[in-house]
C-alpha positions in Angstrom: 96.5 106.3 -62.6 94.0 108.4 -60.7 94.7 112.2 -60.4 93.6 114.3 -57.4 95.3 117.7 -57.2 94.4 121.4 -56.7 94.1 122.0 -60.5 93.8 125.7 -60.3 97.0 125.9 -58.2 98.7 123.6 -60.6 97.6 125.6 -63.7 98.5 129.0 -62.2 102.1 127.6 -61.4 102.6 126.1 -64.8 105.1 127.9 -67.0 105.1 125.4 -69.9 103.1 125.9 -73.0 101.7 122.5 -72.5 102.1 119.8 -69.9 100.1 116.5 -69.7 99.2 115.8 -66.1 97.1 112.7 -66.4 95.9 110.4 -69.0 93.1 107.8 -68.6 91.5 105.4 -71.0 89.0 108.0 -72.1 90.3 111.5 -71.3 93.3 113.6 -70.6 94.2 116.5 -68.2 96.6 119.2 -69.4 97.8 122.6 -68.2 98.9 125.3 -70.7 100.5 128.8 -70.4 100.2 131.2 -73.3 102.5 134.3 -73.3 101.2 137.8 -74.0 100.5 138.0 -77.8 100.7 134.3 -78.2 98.1 131.7 -79.1 97.4 128.1 -79.0 97.3 127.8 -82.8 94.4 127.3 -85.2 93.3 123.7 -85.1 90.5 121.1 -85.3 90.3 117.9 -83.4 88.1 115.7 -85.5 87.3 113.0 -82.9 88.2 114.8 -79.6 86.0 117.1 -77.5 88.0 119.7 -75.5 87.0 121.6 -72.4 89.1 124.6 -71.3 89.0 126.5 -68.0 90.9 129.7 -67.7 92.5 130.6 -64.3 94.7 133.6 -65.2 94.9 136.4 -67.7 92.6 137.4 -70.5 92.2 136.4 -74.0 90.0 135.6 -77.0 88.4 132.4 -78.1 87.9 131.9 -81.9 85.5 129.2 -82.5 84.5 128.4 -86.1 85.5 132.0 -86.9 83.4 133.6 -84.1 85.3 135.6 -81.4 84.5 135.9 -77.8 86.3 137.0 -74.6 87.9 134.5 -72.2 89.3 135.1 -68.7 89.4 133.9 -65.2 86.7 131.4 -64.3 85.5 131.1 -68.0 84.9 127.6 -69.3 84.8 126.9 -73.0 83.6 123.5 -74.5 85.0 122.8 -78.0 83.1 119.9 -79.5 85.0 117.6 -81.9 85.1 119.1 -85.4 85.1 122.7 -84.2 87.9 124.9 -85.7 89.4 126.8 -82.8 92.1 129.0 -81.4 92.8 130.9 -78.2 94.8 134.1 -78.2 96.3 135.9 -75.2 95.3 139.5 -75.5 96.4 140.5 -72.1 99.7 141.6 -70.4 100.3 138.5 -68.4 100.4 134.8 -69.4 97.0 133.2 -70.0 96.9 130.1 -68.0 94.4 127.3 -68.1 93.7 123.7 -67.7 92.0 121.6 -70.3 90.4 118.1 -70.6 90.5 116.2 -73.8 88.1 113.3 -74.4 89.5 111.1 -75.7 93.2 111.9 -75.2 95.0 114.1 -77.7 98.7 113.9 -76.6 101.1 111.2 -75.6 101.0 110.6 -71.8 103.8 112.7 -70.1 104.1 115.1 -72.9 105.8 118.4 -72.1 106.2 121.2 -74.6 108.1 124.1 -73.0 107.1 126.4 -75.8 104.8 126.7 -78.7 107.7 126.2 -80.9 108.5 123.0 -79.2 104.8 121.9 -79.7 104.8 122.9 -83.4 108.0 121.0 -84.0 106.6 117.9 -82.3 103.5 118.0 -84.3 105.4 118.5 -87.6 107.6 115.5 -86.7 104.5 113.4 -85.9 102.9 114.4 -89.3 106.1 113.5 -91.2 105.8 109.9 -89.8 102.3 109.4 -91.5 
């Protein structure tokens, strides 16, 4: 289904750790909100490229062990196979939208918290 929204407004209004907004045959749009001191979690997507655009807050990108600052209007491209994490180093929620290509999550996924996301991932791995 096509998607046409004010993505910055939607990302700034998001209070969930992760919400999948749209999924197509080759990509997926997700908004995220990371609380102060929180992080996305160290991970590698072997076959998925990821683009993250930050719309609120400040943080740190860790890409293959190298740290760099992220904040409003910063775009980070994470090619498939790159170990990465994003940490909120500021005093307010770090909010962003991200595009996965191909999709990473089931369409319609909502994880209200990182703990919810971690539990869902653990359940998925236990099925394999």
